[in-house]
C-alpha positions in Angstrom: 18.1 -3.3 -3.2 15.2 -3.0 -6.1 12.5 -2.7 -5.6 11.7 -6.2 -7.9 14.4 -7.7 -5.3 12.5 -6.6 -2.7 9.2 -8.2 -3.9 11.1 -11.4 -4.7 11.8 -11.2 -1.0 8.9 -10.6 0.2 7.4 -13.4 -1.8 9.8 -16.1 -0.8 9.1 -15.5 2.8 5.7 -15.2 2.5 5.3 -18.5 0.5 8.0 -20.3 2.7 5.8 -19.3 6.2 2.5 -19.8 4.5 1.3 -16.4 5.0 -0.8 -14.1 2.7 -0.7 -10.8 1.1 -3.3 -8.1 0.1 -2.9 -4.4 -1.3 -5.3 -1.9 -1.0 -4.2 1.0 -3.7 -5.2 4.5 -5.3 -2.4 6.5 -6.8 -0.5 3.9 -7.9 -3.6 2.0 -9.7 -3.1 -1.6 -9.3 0.8 -1.5 -10.2 1.9 -3.1 -7.1 -0.4 -5.8 -8.1 0.5 -5.9 -11.2 4.4 -6.4 -10.1 3.6 -9.1 -7.9 1.0 -11.1 -10.3 3.2 -11.0 -12.8 5.7 -13.6 -11.3 4.6 -17.5 -11.5 3.7 -18.9 -7.8 1.9 -15.5 -6.7 -1.0 -17.2 -5.9 0.2 -19.4 -3.3 0.3 -16.2 -1.1 -1.3 -13.0 -3.2 -4.6 -12.8 -2.1 -5.7 -9.8 -4.2 -5.8 -5.9 -4.6 -8.5 -3.3 -3.9 -8.0 -0.5 -6.4 -10.1 2.3 -4.2 -9.4 5.5 -6.1 -12.2 7.6 -4.8 -13.3 8.3 -1.5 -16.6 6.4 -2.0 -14.7 3.2 -3.0 -12.1 4.1 0.5 -15.6 4.0 2.3 -17.3 1.3 0.9 -15.0 -1.2 0.4 -12.4 -0.9 3.0 -14.6 0.9 5.3 -12.3 3.7 5.9 -14.4 6.1 7.7 -16.0 9.4 6.6 -14.7 11.2 9.7 -11.1 10.5 8.7 -11.5 11.4 5.3 -12.9 14.6 5.7 -11.0 15.6 9.0 -7.7 14.5 7.1 -8.1 13.3 3.6 -7.7 10.6 1.6 -3.9 11.6 0.9 -3.1 11.0 4.6 -1.5 8.8 7.1 -4.6 8.2 8.9 -6.6 6.8 5.9 -3.3 5.3 4.5 -3.4 3.1 8.1 -7.3 2.5 7.6 -6.9 1.6 3.8 -4.3 -1.4 4.8 -6.5 -2.2 8.0 -9.8 -2.4 5.6 -7.9 -4.3 3.3 -6.3 -6.8 5.6 -10.3 -7.4 6.7 -11.6 -7.7 3.2 -8.9 -10.3 1.9 -8.7 -12.4 5.2 -4.7 -12.0 4.5 -2.1 -11.8 7.1 -0.6 -9.0 6.0 -1.5 -6.2 4.0 -0.1 -2.7 2.6 -1.7 0.6 0.9 -0.7 3.3 -0.5 -2.7 7.0 -1.4 -1.4 9.8 -2.9 -1.0 12.6 -5.1 1.0 11.3 -8.4 0.2 14.3 -10.5 0.3 16.6 -12.9 -3.1 17.8 -11.5 -4.8 17.0 -7.5 -2.0 19.0 -6.1 -2.6 21.7 -3.0 -0.3 23.6 -1.1 -0.8 21.5 2.1 -0.8 18.7 -0.3 1.5 18.9 -3.3 2.5 16.4 -6.1 4.2 13.6 -5.3 3.1 13.3 -1.4 2.5 10.0 -1.0 1.2 7.9 2.1 2.2 4.1 2.6 1.2 1.8 5.6 1.3 -1.9 6.0 0.1 -4.6 9.2 0.0 -7.2 10.0 -2.6 -6.8 12.7 -1.1 -6.1 15.2 1.7 -3.7 14.0 1.1 -1.5 11.7 4.5 0.9 10.1 3.5 4.1 7.6 4.9 7.3 6.4 4.4 10.5 4.6 6.5 10.2 1.5 7.5 13.3 -1.2 8.7 12.2 -4.4 10.0 13.7 -7.1 9.3 13.2 -10.7 6.6 13.2 -13.2 3.7 10.9 -12.4 5.1 7.7 -13.7 8.1 8.6 -11.2 6.1 8.8 -8.6 3.9 5.9 -8.7 7.2 4.1 -9.4 8.9 5.5 -6.3 5.3 4.8 -4.3 5.8 1.2 -5.6 9.2 0.6 -4.0 8.4 2.8 -1.0 5.4 0.0 -0.3 7.4 -2.9 -0.7 10.0 -1.5 1.8 6.9 -1.5 4.4 5.9 -4.4 3.8 9.4 -5.6 4.3 9.0 -3.6 7.6 6.4 -5.3 8.5 8.1 -8.9 7.8 11.1 -7.6 10.1 9.5 -6.7 12.9 7.2 -10.3 12.8 10.9 -11.8 12.9 12.2 -9.2 16.1 14.8 -7.9 13.2 
């Protein structure tokens, strides 16, 4: 299914169940939020997004622990999980998802190359996360990140429904 199709399914499900969604975005810079809010009726389920590009913002806005950032870095599964939990708490949403990564062309290291993106989604009980390595230029990495975040949200919805 396409990212657009996934987002449409997510929107319909959340609206039908009266559930809410929030996001924490880093390397996608609000792209997921833009796609969600471009749909009519998004205000029925979508509460907002914290675009936390810097470590300081991740700590101060989302409550990502300084220790997590120092031990694992901003681009890590641990940080993504804390970002999602923080977005859920800050916005008071039922479900939250996060994206943190290296879209490029700069910022890479040997351990964390361009295209490495960590994603998490949580409903407060269940959490799914992934470490991804996407190819292509900056725009392609960001688009792949949006698709992977939509899949993570879908996975949480499947878990909630026992699928």
